[in-house]
N, C-alpha and C positions, 0 to 999 in steps of 0.2 A: 401435147408434149410436155407442157409445164406441169400438169397434174402428175404425170409419171415421175418427173424429177423431184417434185415435192414429196411424193410418197417414198421414193427411194431414200431421200435425205431424212425422212422421218423414221422409216423402218430400219435402216442400216445401224444406227446407234443402239436401238433396242435389241437387235439381233446380236450385235457385238457384246453388249452388256450381259445378255443371257448366256452367251457362249463363255464369257469370262467367269461367270458364276459357276457354270457347269464344270468347267475345267478345274477351277480352284477347289470345288467340292470333291471332285475325283482325286485330285492330288492329296488333299487332306485325309480322305478315306484310305488311300493306299499307305500313307505315312502311319496312320493309326493302326492299320492292319499289320504293318511290319513291327510296330512297337509292341503290340499284344503278342505277336508270334515270337518275338525275342524274349519277352517277359515270361512267357509260359515255360520256356526251356531253362533249366538251371545251368549256370555257367560253371565250368571247371576253373581251377586256378590258372591254367594256361590262357583261358579266354578272358580273364578279368582285365579291365582297362588299367593302364599304367597309373592313373591317378586315384585308384580306388583306396578305400580305407584299409581293406585287408592286405593289400600290397604294401602299404606303409607300415603296418604292424609286422608283417612278415620280414620286411627289410630291417626293421628295428630289432626284432628278435634275433635275426641272423648276425647282425653286427654286434649286438651286445653279448652274445655267447662266445665270441672269439677272444 
């Protein structure tokens, strides 16, 4: 009975560590896949983020022409 408990206490952290690596690798791959999918598509002006450089220039041009 003691040898079974020793094996369980030895194997459990190894399995937990391996599962952690597998899960984190899968998450990082899915994030990278989403980044490349969005980078391949050109964004229209409506889809540009609010803090983008082009939005700043467009706001400046609109306010300076008035």
